[in-house]
N, C-alpha and C positions, 0 to 999 in steps of 0.2 A: 344950798338948796342937798335940801332932804335923797337920798335914795329912791324913797317909794312913791315919790311924783315924779324920776329920772323921763321916763317915759309911757304911753298911753300902751304901750305894748308889754312893760311885766307884768300884767295882768291876764294874756289870753293866752289859754292853754293851748299846750298840744301833743296831740298825736305820737309823738318821738318820745314827748318824755313820761309820759303816760298808760298805761297798761292794764285789760281789760284782764284778760287771764296767767296764773301759774302756768312759767314754763321750766318743761324737763327736760333734762341732758337724757337721748337716748341714743345716739348713736349707729339707729336700723339700719340697713340696704333696704332700697326701694328704687322704685323704676317711675318715671319718668315716662306720659305718654303726650304728643299734641297731632291735633292736623296737621298737614303738610300744606302751604299752599293754593288754593286753589281747590280744597279736597280731593286728594290726588292719588290720599292716602296716608299710612301712620307714624311716627317717630316715634322711637324707643328708646330711652336711656337709662341706663343704672347712674345710680348715685345712691349718697346717703343724707337718711334726712338727723343733722347732727342737734336740733334740740325741736322740740312740738310744745304749746296750746292747743288748747279746744279754736281760738282763732287762725292760731297760720305756725310757720317751722321756717327753721332755720336751714339749707343742705346744702349740701357738695358733688360736684361735678366736675366731672374730666376735666370743662372744656362749656363754657357758659356760651361760647360763640355758636351766632343758628340759632338758639334758643329764643321760640317765642317765646311773650308773655300769660301767656291763660293756654295751663295744662292738667290733669291728672297727675294728680301725683299716688301710685298703689306701694305700702310696705309690703315688703315680704314678710308673706303667708298669712297675712289678711285679704279678705277678698273684693274689702272697697275698695272703690277711687275714689281720693278725694276732689273737688274740684278747684284749683288755683289758681289766682293774679300773682303777678310780680307785683315785690314791694320794693325790692332792694336787691342790684348785684356792687359785686366787690370783688372782681378776682374768680375765682372761681366758687364762692360764695354764693347764695343768691336767697334774700328774705320770703317767701311768700305769706301772704294772706289768705284762708280759704272763703273759695264763696258764700257758703254757710255755714259757720259756727261745727265742728263733730260735737258728737253726745259725748257726755261726762264717759258712757259705759265706751265706744272705739278708744277714746284718748286714754284710759285703764286701761285698755288689751294691748294698746301700743307699748308704754308705757311698763307691763308686766309681762311683752314679750320674752323677754330674759331665760322668765322663768319656765312663759309656755315650753318653750323650746326647748328649755330639757340649755342651755347657755349657761358660761361659767361670769359672772356677775361681775367686772374689774371693781366696774367705779359705783360708789351708792346712788341710787334716782335717786335727785333731790333737787327743789325748785333754785333757783340763780340767786344768791344774796350779793349785796351790796358792799363793802369795804366792812361797816356800821352792824353786819346781820340781817336786813330788815331783809323780808321778797321782794324782787324782782315779778311781776308778769305778766305775761303779757296780753 
């Protein structure tokens, strides 16, 4: 039996394996703002943006316990807030999709924040690559 005819799912495309946008490793401090249940107030948590693309980001928190699935992400040094919906949780790491893709201009400001803030750059900012050197985007 030929492997290409093994299953009807062999040709199914999955977002899990395909990303629309290029990801950039940034390690930027940020805050998450969410509305408490019953609209009783706002909860703010500190976090760190590990990587980011126009469509989403990976963030790390001290704890993800009690974190809602929708919130705003505000990167330190930028006035803009980005609406987020949780895509996955893995321990203290959370993957989010942006409610609306951010502009290339905003992404450039986030990626270049080290330069604008005058901080030393320890790791060159480049897209993630697989073992063969091919770029992986988000």
